[in-house]
C-alpha positions in Angstrom: 11.4 0.5 -13.6 14.5 -1.9 -13.3 15.6 -0.1 -10.2 12.3 0.2 -8.4 12.2 -2.0 -5.2 8.4 -2.4 -5.4 8.6 -3.4 -9.0 11.3 -6.1 -8.0 8.8 -7.2 -5.3 5.9 -7.6 -7.6 8.2 -9.5 -10.1 9.2 -11.7 -7.1 12.7 -10.8 -7.8 13.1 -9.5 -4.0 11.5 -11.3 -1.0 8.5 -10.0 0.7 5.9 -11.4 3.1 3.0 -11.2 0.6 -0.3 -11.4 2.3 -2.5 -10.8 -0.7 -2.4 -10.7 -4.6 -5.7 -9.7 -6.3 -6.0 -8.4 -9.6 -3.8 -5.6 -10.5 -2.7 -5.1 -6.9 -0.1 -6.9 -4.6 -0.1 -6.4 -0.7 2.9 -7.0 1.5 3.9 -6.3 5.4 5.7 -3.4 5.8 9.5 -4.0 7.0 9.1 -1.2 9.4 5.7 -1.7 11.0 3.9 1.3 12.8 1.0 -0.7 13.8 0.2 -4.4 14.6 -1.1 -4.4 11.3 0.9 -2.6 8.6 0.5 -3.8 5.2 1.7 -2.0 1.7 -0.7 -2.5 -1.1 0.8 -1.6 -4.5 -0.3 -1.7 -8.1 1.5 -4.4 -10.2 2.3 -1.7 -12.7 4.5 1.5 -12.1 3.1 4.7 -11.0 5.5 7.0 -9.0 2.9 8.5 -6.7 -1.0 8.7 -5.8 -1.1 11.8 -8.3 0.2 9.8 -11.3 -2.0 7.2 -10.1 -5.1 9.1 -10.2 -4.3 10.8 -13.5 -4.0 7.5 -15.1 -7.8 7.4 -14.7 -8.2 3.6 -15.7 -9.8 2.3 -12.5 -6.7 1.2 -11.0 -6.9 3.5 -8.1 -10.3 2.1 -7.4 -9.0 -1.4 -7.5 -6.2 -0.3 -5.0 -8.9 0.7 -2.4 -10.7 -2.4 -2.8 -7.7 -4.4 -2.2 -6.9 -2.1 0.9 -10.3 -3.1 2.3 -9.8 -6.5 1.4 -6.3 -6.6 3.4 -8.1 -5.0 6.5 -10.9 -7.6 6.2 -8.3 -10.6 5.7 -5.8 -9.0 9.0 -9.0 -8.7 11.0 -9.2 -5.1 11.5 -12.0 -3.8 9.4 -14.5 -4.0 11.8 -12.6 -2.0 14.7 -11.2 0.4 12.3 -8.1 1.0 10.0 -6.2 3.8 8.1 -5.2 4.0 4.4 -2.5 6.4 3.8 -0.6 7.4 0.6 2.4 9.7 1.2 3.1 11.5 -2.1 6.4 13.2 -2.7 9.4 13.7 -0.2 7.9 16.2 2.0 5.1 13.7 3.0 7.4 11.0 3.6 7.1 9.0 0.5 10.6 7.0 0.3 10.0 4.6 -2.5 8.7 6.1 -5.6 6.3 3.3 -6.6 2.5 4.4 -5.5 1.7 2.6 -2.4 -1.2 2.6 0.3 -0.4 1.7 4.1 -3.2 0.0 5.6 -2.7 0.4 9.0 -4.8 -1.0 12.2 -4.9 -3.3 15.3 -4.4 -0.1 17.7 -5.9 3.2 18.3 -4.7 5.5 15.6 -4.6 9.2 16.8 -5.1 12.2 14.7 -3.2 14.1 13.8 -0.6 11.6 12.4 3.0 12.5 12.6 
């Protein structure tokens, strides 16, 4: 998609603080962090949301979750605990319609969120 912010970040047309690029995933810091560690992990190919990613059924969702864990390890939050969040749709707070996982850690994360 030519208008997608995250597609432009993947294509290196828009700058981002990239922390990891592995296989079919790219990870970069959120510009509005909600925790000391707040990294977005996106597939390099465009899917609108988590439902579309799951429907693709080509192992990409698995790759994305593996990348989330790798980010947590690299950021030093894996042992203490971290959260992976997919917002799907306007009502869930999705604002960029390119599926992305939020990897959050570095502080106590309460439940329920929001």
